[in-house]
SENUTI-231493 format. One record per residue (C-alpha): residue in three letters; x negated, z, y. Coordinates in steps of 0.25 Angstrom, whole numbers, m for minus. Each point is the difference from the previous one (the first is absolute). Layout:
! SENUTI-231493
  resn     c1     c3     c2
   ALA      X      Z      Y
...
END
This chain:
! SENUTI-231493
  resn     c1     c3     c2
   UNK    117     79   m105
   UNK     m9    m12     m3
   UNK     m7     m6     11
   UNK     m8    m15     m3
   UNK    m12      0      8
   UNK     m4    m15      4
   UNK    m17     m3      5
   UNK     m3     15     m5
   UNK    m13      0      6
   UNK     m7     13     m5
   UNK     14      7      3
   UNK      3      8     16
   UNK     14     m6      0
   UNK      2      5    m16
   UNK     m8     13      2
   UNK     11      3     13
   UNK     11     m4     m8
   UNK     m1     10    m11
   UNK     m7     12      9
   UNK     m5     11     m8
   UNK    m15     m1      8
   UNK     m7      7      7
   UNK     m3     m5     16
   UNK     m4     10     13
   UNK     11      9      5
   UNK     m1     m6     12
   UNK      4    m12     m5
   UNK     13      6     m2
   UNK     10      5     10
   UNK      3     13     m6
   UNK     11      5     11
   UNK      9    m16     m4
   UNK     m3      0    m15
   UNK     m4     15     m4
   UNK      7     m5    m14
   UNK    m12    m12     m2
   UNK    m11     14     m3
   UNK      0      4    m15
   UNK    m12      6      1
   UNK    m11      6     12
   UNK    m14     m2      0
   UNK     m4      3     14
   UNK     m5    m12      5
   UNK      7     m9    m11
   UNK     15      2     m5
   UNK      6     m7    m14
   UNK     14     m7      5
   UNK     10      1     m9
   UNK      5    m14    m11
   UNK      8    m10      4
   UNK     12     m4    m10
   UNK     m8    m14      1
   UNK     m9     m5    m11
   UNK     m7    m14      1
   UNK      3     m2    m13
   UNK     m7    m17      1
   UNK    m15     m3      8
   UNK     m7    m11      2
   UNK    m12     m6      8
   UNK     m9    m11      0
   UNK    m12      8      0
   UNK     m5      6    m13
   UNK     m8     10      9
   UNK     14      6      6
   UNK      7      3    m14
   UNK    m15      7     m5
   UNK      4      9     14
   UNK     12      2     m2
   UNK      1      2    m14
   UNK    m12     12      2
   UNK     12      6      8
   UNK     13     m2     m6
   UNK     m6      0    m16
   UNK      0     17      3
   UNK     16     m1      2
   UNK      4    m14     m8
   UNK     m3      0    m14
   UNK      1    m16      0
   UNK     m6     m3     14
   UNK     m9    m10     m6
   UNK     16     m8     m5
   UNK      5      2     13
   UNK    m10     m8      9
   UNK     m2    m15     m1
   UNK    m12     m6      5
   UNK      7    m15      3
   UNK      4     m7     11
   UNK     15      0      3
   UNK      0    m12      1
   UNK     m2     m2    m16
   UNK      9     14     m3
   UNK      9     m8      5
   UNK      0    m14     m6
   UNK     m2      8    m14
   UNK     12      6      2
   UNK      7    m13      3
   UNK     m6     m7    m13
   UNK      6     13     m7
   UNK    m10     12     m1
   UNK      6     13      1
   UNK     m9      6     12
   UNK      6      9      8
   UNK      9     11     m3
   UNK     15      2      2
   UNK      5      8      7
   UNK     m9      2     13
   UNK      7      7     11
   UNK    m11     m3     11
   UNK     m9    m10      2
   UNK    m14      0      9
   UNK     m8     m9      3
   UNK    m10     m1     12
   UNK     m2    m14     m2
   UNK    m14     m8      3
   UNK     m1      3     17
   UNK    m17     m8      4
   UNK      8    m11      3
   UNK      8      8     11
   UNK     m8      9      3
   UNK     m7     m2     15
   UNK    m14      5     m6
   UNK      2    m13     m7
   UNK      0    m16     m1
   UNK     17      1      6
   UNK      2    m10    m11
   UNK     14      6     m2
   UNK     10     m8    m10
   UNK    m12    m12     m3
   UNK    m11     10     m7
   UNK    m11     m7     m4
   UNK      0     11    m11
   UNK      7     m3    m14
   UNK      8     10     m7
   UNK    m11      7     m6
   UNK    m10      0     10
   UNK     m6    m15     m1
   UNK     m1     m9     10
   UNK     10    m10     m3
   UNK      2    m14     m5
   UNK      2    m11      6
   UNK     13     m3     m8
   UNK      4     14     m3
   UNK     11      3      6
   UNK      1      9     14
   UNK     12      8     m6
   UNK    m11      5    m11
   UNK    m10      4     12
   UNK     m2     15      4
   UNK      7      1     13
   UNK     15     m4     m6
   UNK     m5      9    m11
   UNK     14      7      5
   UNK      9     m9     m7
   UNK     m6      2    m11
   UNK      3     15      2
   UNK     14     m4      2
   UNK      2     m8    m13
   UNK     m4     13     m7
   UNK     10      7      9
   UNK     11    m11     m5
   UNK     m5      2    m14
   UNK      1     18     m2
   UNK     10      1     11
   UNK     m3     14      6
   UNK     10      6      9
   UNK    m10     m1     13
   UNK    m14     m4      1
   UNK    m12      5     11
   UNK    m10    m11      3
   UNK    m12      3      8
   UNK    m10    m10     10
   UNK     m8      2     13
   UNK      4      0     12
   UNK     m6    m14      7
   UNK     12     m8    m10
   UNK      8      8     10
   UNK     m7    m12     11
   UNK     m2    m11     m8
   UNK     10     m8      4
   UNK     14      0     m9
   UNK     m7      8     m9
   UNK      9     12     m3
   UNK     11     m7      2
   UNK     m2    m12    m11
   UNK     m4     13     m9
   UNK     14      9      3
   UNK      6    m13     m3
   UNK     m5     m4    m14
   UNK      0     14     m5
   UNK     16      2      3
   UNK      1    m14     m8
   UNK     m4      9    m11
   UNK     10     m1    m11
   UNK      7    m12      6
   UNK      4      9     11
   UNK      1     13     m4
   UNK     m8      7      7
   UNK      1      9     15
   UNK    m15     m2      7
   UNK     m1      8     12
   UNK     m7     m6     13
   UNK    m15      6     m6
   UNK     m5     11      9
   UNK    m16      1      2
   UNK     m5     16     m3
   UNK    m12      4      9
   UNK     m7     11    m13
   UNK     m5     10     11
   UNK     16      4      1
   UNK     m2      4    m15
   UNK    m10     10      1
   UNK     m8    m11     m6
   UNK    m15      0      9
   UNK      0    m14      2
   UNK      3    m12     10
   UNK      7     m6    m12
   UNK     12     m9      5
   UNK      8     m7    m11
   UNK     16    m10      0
   UNK      9     10    m10
   UNK     11     m9     m6
   UNK     13      6     m8
   UNK     10     m7     m7
   UNK     11      4     m8
   UNK     10     m5    m10
   UNK     15     m1      5
   UNK      6      0    m11
   UNK     m8     15     m2
   UNK      4      4     14
   UNK     11     10      2
   UNK     10     m5     11
   UNK     m4      6     10
   UNK    m15     m1     m2
   UNK      0    m16     m1
   UNK      9      1     13
   UNK     m9      9     10
   UNK    m13    m11     m7
   UNK      6    m10      4
   UNK      2      6     14
   UNK     m9     m4     13
   UNK     m5     13      2
   UNK      0      7    m15
   UNK      6     14      2
   UNK    m11     11      0
   UNK      6      7    m11
   UNK      0    m12     m8
   UNK    m13     m4      5
   UNK     m9     m4    m12
   UNK    m13     m1     12
   UNK     m8     16     m4
   UNK     m2      8     15
   UNK    m12      2      4
   UNK     m8     13     m3
   UNK    m10      1      9
   UNK      1     m7     15
   UNK    m12     m8      4
   UNK     10    m13      4
   UNK      6      7      9
   UNK      1     15      8
   UNK      9      9    m10
   UNK     m5     15      3
   UNK     11      3    m12
   UNK    m12     m6     m8
   UNK    m14      3     m4
   UNK     m9     m8      6
   UNK    m11    m11    m11
   UNK     m7      3    m10
   UNK    m14     m2      4
   UNK    m13     m3     m9
   UNK     m5     13      3
   UNK     11      7     m8
   UNK      0    m10    m10
   UNK    m13      1     m3
   UNK     m1     14     m3
   UNK     m7      5    m10
   UNK    m10    m12     m3
   UNK    m14      3     m3
   UNK    m11    m12      5
   UNK      0    m11    m12
   UNK    m11      5     m3
   UNK      4     15     m4
   UNK     13     m3     m7
   UNK      2     m2    m13
   UNK     12     m9      3
   UNK     m4    m16     m4
   UNK     11     m3      9
   UNK     m8      7     13
   UNK    m13     m5     m5
   UNK      2    m14      0
   UNK      0     m5     14
   UNK     m3    m15      6
   UNK    m15     m1      5
   UNK      4    m14      8
   UNK    m11      2     13
   UNK      7      2     14
   UNK      0    m15      5
   UNK      5      4     15
   UNK     13      2      7
   UNK      5    m14      0
   UNK     m1      0    m14
   UNK     15      7    m10
   UNK     m4     11     m7
   UNK    m10      5     12
   UNK      7     12      8
   UNK      0     15     m5
   UNK     13      8     m5
   UNK      5     10     12
   UNK      0     14     m7
   UNK     12      3      7
   UNK      9    m10      0
   UNK      3    m10    m10
   UNK     m7     m8     m6
   UNK      0    m16      2
   UNK      7     m9    m13
   UNK     m7     m1    m14
   UNK      0    m10     m2
   UNK     m1     m9    m13
   UNK     m7    m13      7
   UNK    m14      8      6
   UNK    m10     m9     m8
   UNK     m8     13      0
   UNK      1      4     15
   UNK      7     13     m3
   UNK      2      6     14
   UNK    m10     13      3
   UNK      2     14     m4
   UNK    m13      1      8
   UNK     m8     m6     10
   UNK    m15      2      2
   UNK     m2      5     15
   UNK     m7    m13      0
   UNK     13     m6     m3
   UNK      8      7      9
   UNK      5      9     m9
   UNK      8     13      6
   UNK      0      9    m10
   UNK    m11      8      7
   UNK     m1     13     m7
   UNK      0     m8    m12
   UNK    m11     m6      3
   UNK     m7     11      6
   UNK      2      5    m13
   UNK     m8    m11     m7
   UNK     10     m7     m8
   UNK     m1    m16     m1
   UNK      7    m12      6
   UNK     10     m4    m12
   UNK     12     m7     m2
   UNK     12      3     m6
   UNK      2      7    m14
   UNK      8     m6    m10
   UNK      8     13     m1
   UNK      0      3     15
   UNK      8    m15      1
   UNK      9      6    m12
   UNK      3     12     10
   UNK      4     m7     10
   UNK      7    m10     m8
   UNK      7     16     m6
   UNK     m5     m1    m13
   UNK      0     11     m9
   UNK    m12      6      0
   UNK      1     m1    m18
   UNK     m1    m15      0
   UNK    m14     m7     m5
   UNK     m1    m13      8
   UNK    m16      0     m6
   UNK      3     m6    m13
   UNK    m10     m2    m13
   UNK      1    m10    m12
   UNK     10      4     m6
   UNK      5     m6    m14
   UNK      6    m12      8
   UNK    m11     m3      6
   UNK      3      2     14
   UNK     m5      7     11
   UNK      2      5     14
   UNK    m11     m1      8
   UNK     m2      7     14
   UNK      3    m14      8
   UNK     13     m4    m11
   UNK      6     16      5
   UNK     m2     m3     15
   UNK      6    m12     m2
   UNK     12      6    m11
   UNK      0     12     10
   UNK      3    m10     12
   UNK     13     m8     m7
   UNK      7     14     m2
   UNK     12      4      5
   UNK     m2     15      5
   UNK      3      8     m7
   UNK      6     11      7
   UNK      9    m11      8
   UNK      3     m7    m12
   UNK      7     17     m5
   UNK      8     m1     13
   UNK      8    m11     m2
   UNK      2      2    m17
   UNK      5     15      8
   UNK      8     m8     10
   UNK      7     m7    m13
   UNK      2     11     m7
   UNK      7      5     10
   UNK      9    m10      3
   UNK      2     m5    m16
   UNK     14      5     m2
   UNK      4     m5     14
   UNK     m2    m14     m4
   UNK      2     m2    m13
   UNK     12      0    m10
   UNK     m4      5    m13
   UNK     m5     11    m10
   UNK    m12     m2      3
   UNK      4     11     13
   UNK     m1     12    m12
   UNK    m16     m1      3
   UNK      2      3     15
   UNK      9     13     m2
END
């Protein structure tokens, strides 16, 4: 099953949608999903491969591609040709001018369209972003439809061009309480291919409810191609309340935002950091590297210490060097007393620790020296692209739910992929 990935970044959604990666055993509810595990390595498990394969990816950041290639080149011989460092606006314009940009026979389009203009951590410009589609400041005469806040419209154009059976779009929770933005986006997506898509009401998923050790909430949009849906599925997806057996949103696997004694407790930072050595003792370049930004006082962003016995705060992209602290000194109010008594120094979270919190596998290396394409990934770059990503385990839960329902949703011979 062919997936076209937009705004791909370093590939958190892509990893989750393909599966076959290592994650914490505690991140998977083995009581609910024992069939997801193909290899048990103690604290770690390898989850099985999904029926989905990324055949196209794009982003405007060369460092995101460099990181993406460092992981996917191991499994995709044509990885360099799959990933395009181009603005989605330029890709759509080139397509309209007759170039063959996007692959054919696309089954799913995924995309986490830029969120900075909707995030409560930003200026909340929304559709009126001051940034252009390529991340630069808009000129006065530049069309607003090419602003960063309206790039979902260009994702809609890609859906119109490629006509997938379904699409999945992702953004920050803040979008849902910014005027009528969510409703506008839902209506605009439904108009893809001349109104050819059913777009169900978007929901906010909390990552900690799915085994991710992080306070990260994301709104997920689902759209389905009307002409590909079975009659019963079309009826179910257009009801005011979608029946549970047709609901594409995955059921929680862990209990964080609600009480359910039948589900395991959230994964904690302490569990996520299992086996990690301190940076000065580690051979892992992503663990060696961490922000040296000085402590600025609790009134500033990124000056707090993570709680080892709880989930982490949101790993942010727009952090300006102020990554949260792995531990603070006693002078600055540090609470990890045993570690401080053992002589461990105040420091911020390492790149690898942020990646663990985002459930990236350890065989993904984020710190990359310059190669033939003259692109490197520094620790500052790595923090940004990790903070932009969809947690791999959350994406895997979404992918496996879609795989579970595919034959129930869609007509066609591709149902053979699902048995």
